[in-house]
Legacy VTK file of the C-alpha trace (Angstrom):
# vtk DataFile Version 3.0
C-alpha trace
ASCII
DATASET POLYDATA
POINTS 273 float
-8.603 11.712 -48.382
-6.427 14.866 -47.604
-2.681 14.600 -47.406
-1.459 15.356 -43.866
1.065 17.890 -43.581
4.842 16.690 -43.232
6.085 19.286 -40.408
5.122 20.070 -37.128
3.235 23.294 -36.729
4.324 26.157 -34.338
2.803 25.985 -31.093
0.507 27.544 -29.215
-1.844 27.129 -32.454
-4.582 28.946 -33.815
-7.634 29.268 -31.576
-10.943 28.072 -32.651
-14.207 29.294 -30.783
-17.761 28.141 -30.720
-21.169 28.505 -29.185
-23.158 25.118 -28.566
-26.564 24.757 -27.589
-27.176 23.725 -23.935
-26.878 19.814 -23.129
-30.123 18.201 -22.514
-30.760 17.407 -19.108
-31.914 14.032 -19.843
-28.591 13.567 -21.443
-26.848 14.969 -18.394
-28.547 12.927 -15.764
-28.037 9.653 -17.753
-24.063 10.529 -17.759
-24.319 10.980 -14.182
-26.295 7.948 -13.587
-23.753 5.801 -15.545
-20.672 7.409 -13.878
-22.160 6.238 -10.596
-23.322 9.602 -9.306
-26.925 10.949 -8.684
-28.348 13.889 -10.661
-29.482 15.488 -7.184
-25.876 16.262 -6.729
-25.831 18.344 -9.458
-29.249 20.395 -9.666
-28.739 23.320 -11.983
-25.131 22.154 -12.908
-23.148 19.992 -15.501
-20.565 18.244 -14.456
-17.150 19.371 -15.709
-15.765 15.893 -16.484
-18.639 15.644 -19.271
-16.633 18.299 -21.177
-15.410 15.670 -24.075
-19.170 15.527 -25.198
-19.389 19.041 -26.051
-15.495 19.960 -26.710
-14.119 16.856 -28.726
-15.454 18.248 -31.866
-14.080 21.735 -31.698
-10.617 20.308 -30.590
-10.561 18.246 -33.472
-10.157 21.303 -35.649
-7.029 22.368 -33.574
-5.471 19.008 -35.038
-6.081 19.723 -38.667
-2.272 20.750 -39.390
-0.305 18.008 -37.337
1.604 15.309 -39.505
0.440 12.333 -37.517
-1.705 9.301 -38.067
-4.564 10.290 -36.073
-6.045 6.556 -36.042
-3.082 5.749 -33.821
-3.815 8.000 -31.027
-3.874 6.917 -27.350
-5.706 9.190 -24.577
-3.038 9.912 -22.041
-4.703 11.922 -19.651
-6.003 15.345 -18.888
-6.128 18.223 -16.343
-9.710 19.634 -15.476
-9.677 23.104 -13.520
-13.135 24.218 -12.095
-13.330 27.992 -11.491
-16.794 28.263 -11.263
-19.959 25.673 -11.541
-20.872 25.238 -15.130
-24.747 25.997 -15.425
-27.438 24.082 -16.970
-29.751 25.238 -19.352
-27.324 27.856 -21.150
-25.294 27.995 -24.331
-21.740 27.027 -23.635
-19.052 29.184 -25.015
-16.037 27.110 -25.827
-12.308 28.083 -27.029
-9.633 25.635 -28.047
-6.283 25.424 -29.286
-2.950 23.031 -29.913
-0.788 23.944 -26.886
2.196 22.110 -27.546
3.655 19.066 -29.330
6.397 16.970 -27.910
8.099 14.753 -30.331
10.944 12.568 -29.455
11.057 10.470 -32.322
9.394 7.216 -30.926
6.280 8.793 -29.829
4.457 12.282 -30.209
2.541 13.961 -27.251
-0.080 16.365 -28.481
-1.412 19.049 -25.820
-4.648 20.651 -26.462
-6.276 23.179 -24.302
-10.189 24.346 -23.995
-11.937 26.635 -21.826
-15.685 26.361 -21.434
-17.999 28.940 -19.912
-20.994 30.965 -20.269
-21.661 34.905 -21.627
-21.474 35.908 -18.118
-18.667 33.699 -17.265
-16.247 32.518 -19.894
-13.739 30.792 -18.119
-15.929 28.139 -15.750
-13.845 25.165 -16.635
-10.317 24.640 -18.140
-9.238 21.521 -19.692
-5.964 20.369 -20.960
-5.863 17.042 -22.642
-2.885 14.736 -23.875
-3.106 12.440 -26.629
-0.288 10.575 -27.457
0.723 8.994 -30.944
3.051 6.095 -31.263
5.528 6.635 -34.051
7.614 4.331 -36.170
10.809 3.016 -34.705
13.932 3.460 -37.057
15.370 0.356 -38.498
17.439 -1.733 -35.472
16.047 0.550 -32.869
14.566 -1.365 -29.769
11.265 -0.510 -28.127
11.586 1.864 -25.039
10.421 -0.002 -21.974
8.071 2.376 -20.244
7.785 2.193 -16.323
3.974 2.113 -15.493
2.995 3.217 -11.968
1.125 1.008 -9.449
-1.247 1.537 -6.631
0.636 2.279 -3.496
0.658 -0.590 -0.906
-1.035 1.651 1.811
-3.530 3.137 -0.522
-7.118 3.322 0.903
-9.781 1.573 -1.069
-13.007 3.922 -1.255
-14.843 2.280 -3.998
-15.455 -0.229 -6.892
-16.483 -0.161 -10.443
-18.847 -2.689 -11.715
-18.120 -2.771 -15.658
-19.772 -5.047 -17.956
-19.188 -5.829 -21.540
-21.216 -2.874 -22.982
-20.125 -0.398 -20.774
-17.755 1.185 -23.466
-20.891 1.442 -25.964
-22.819 2.996 -23.268
-20.297 5.513 -22.658
-19.936 6.039 -26.327
-23.442 6.829 -26.714
-23.441 9.192 -23.815
-20.315 11.256 -25.070
-20.455 10.593 -28.735
-16.715 9.119 -28.630
-17.552 6.007 -30.851
-13.691 4.768 -31.346
-14.521 1.155 -32.057
-11.684 -0.061 -29.913
-13.971 0.602 -26.918
-17.489 -1.268 -28.117
-16.262 -3.830 -31.035
-14.481 -6.723 -29.879
-12.832 -7.866 -33.385
-11.557 -4.173 -33.665
-10.142 -4.191 -30.211
-8.534 -7.671 -30.636
-6.939 -6.296 -34.074
-5.515 -3.751 -32.214
-3.751 -6.049 -29.596
-6.184 -6.141 -26.750
-7.882 -9.165 -25.547
-11.501 -7.361 -25.428
-12.815 -3.907 -25.733
-11.305 -1.139 -23.199
-12.921 1.394 -21.382
-12.491 4.890 -22.240
-10.124 6.557 -20.043
-12.611 9.561 -19.471
-15.114 6.695 -18.277
-12.748 5.660 -15.528
-12.069 9.324 -14.623
-15.923 9.973 -14.291
-16.581 7.004 -12.481
-13.517 7.910 -10.028
-14.907 11.592 -9.560
-18.319 10.358 -8.918
-17.354 7.640 -6.304
-15.331 10.477 -4.249
-18.373 12.651 -4.554
-20.397 9.585 -2.902
-17.739 8.504 -0.489
-15.566 11.473 0.688
-17.586 14.809 -0.414
-20.978 13.848 1.033
-22.536 14.271 -2.645
-21.062 17.783 -3.021
-19.308 18.178 -6.423
-18.233 21.622 -5.414
-15.391 20.283 -3.226
-13.422 19.571 -6.694
-11.202 22.262 -7.810
-8.600 20.614 -9.768
-8.060 16.875 -10.842
-5.098 16.124 -13.111
-4.767 12.132 -14.391
-2.738 9.857 -16.518
-4.352 6.668 -18.306
-1.681 4.364 -17.310
-3.119 0.936 -18.462
-6.078 -0.076 -20.308
-9.152 -1.387 -18.488
-10.311 -4.652 -20.276
-13.779 -5.250 -20.188
-15.698 -6.538 -18.589
-13.845 -5.672 -14.867
-14.378 -4.729 -11.546
-11.324 -2.590 -10.895
-11.289 -0.387 -7.229
-10.823 2.953 -6.444
-7.990 3.722 -3.977
-7.056 6.808 -2.264
-3.792 8.356 -0.438
-3.763 11.999 0.638
-4.172 14.249 -2.388
-4.151 11.543 -4.908
-6.103 8.669 -6.216
-5.602 5.229 -8.059
-7.901 2.961 -10.155
-6.380 -0.693 -9.745
-7.092 -4.210 -8.744
-5.307 -4.312 -5.738
-2.890 -2.304 -3.212
0.729 -2.671 -4.496
-0.590 -3.930 -7.915
-0.524 -2.111 -11.351
-2.623 1.070 -11.771
-4.902 1.689 -14.678
-5.160 5.366 -13.597
-3.352 7.772 -11.369
-4.502 11.221 -10.391
-4.130 14.309 -8.159
-6.732 16.369 -6.522
-6.969 19.928 -5.289
-10.252 20.478 -3.005
-11.672 22.998 -1.056
-14.582 22.662 1.474
-17.636 24.570 0.089
-18.244 27.697 2.398
-21.569 26.289 3.642
-20.379 22.991 4.790
LINES 1 274
273 0 1 2 3 4 5 6 7 8 9 10 11 12 13 14 15 16 17 18 19 20 21 22 23 24 25 26 27 28 29 30 31 32 33 34 35 36 37 38 39 40 41 42 43 44 45 46 47 48 49 50 51 52 53 54 55 56 57 58 59 60 61 62 63 64 65 66 67 68 69 70 71 72 73 74 75 76 77 78 79 80 81 82 83 84 85 86 87 88 89 90 91 92 93 94 95 96 97 98 99 100 101 102 103 104 105 106 107 108 109 110 111 112 113 114 115 116 117 118 119 120 121 122 123 124 125 126 127 128 129 130 131 132 133 134 135 136 137 138 139 140 141 142 143 144 145 146 147 148 149 150 151 152 153 154 155 156 157 158 159 160 161 162 163 164 165 166 167 168 169 170 171 172 173 174 175 176 177 178 179 180 181 182 183 184 185 186 187 188 189 190 191 192 193 194 195 196 197 198 199 200 201 202 203 204 205 206 207 208 209 210 211 212 213 214 215 216 217 218 219 220 221 222 223 224 225 226 227 228 229 230 231 232 233 234 235 236 237 238 239 240 241 242 243 244 245 246 247 248 249 250 251 252 253 254 255 256 257 258 259 260 261 262 263 264 265 266 267 268 269 270 271 272
């Protein structure tokens, strides 16, 4: 096993690029259905929130020079900026780099950026992901209590997710994210969870498709920017709700209760609507 570096590398880091084959239409449609959407909403278009499927292998290369134990990485959230629809049946041109590292001694937040496009339009989708690595506390240092956001008491319910015990495995098959904490119960329990937990990106994908259905009349072109934090693990099986307030959305069990995900949106009415 190669020894990791001891020092934090300078950022922004080296840019990595790659051209990957078009994603299969069957994979795209199965993913959309898994997230609660309809493939008819995405004729000729790839959902921007599928980006982990093609992007994570390249993003992994940007982490080669960091000094942390990546087996302990937690997904903290992401930002997706949609500059143009990402077309199906075209090779995807990717660029990724390590943007920043915020290490305060108790945890490190790793910020990565990736741009996905085509030969004709190289910047269709710009994504920023945040990974959190817990660090060893110094002897005698107390664990800092984190404030966890909740669902506002006046938030409006707009959908519900019916998640079964195998939802994590299904998402892993569709995206290639096979972290066993999402589909192997003994591993999840050894990591401190009561059972397997849902991928944060699965919660995001289901949230976007629920808004497509209930707020945007099945037209994903409404979405321009989404910014989310994954604030609590969703223990499987589960039936959480999606709530909304102006410019924001939340996943939780009830208004006034804890949130699994909090997000902000920027939307724009498509010109033909």
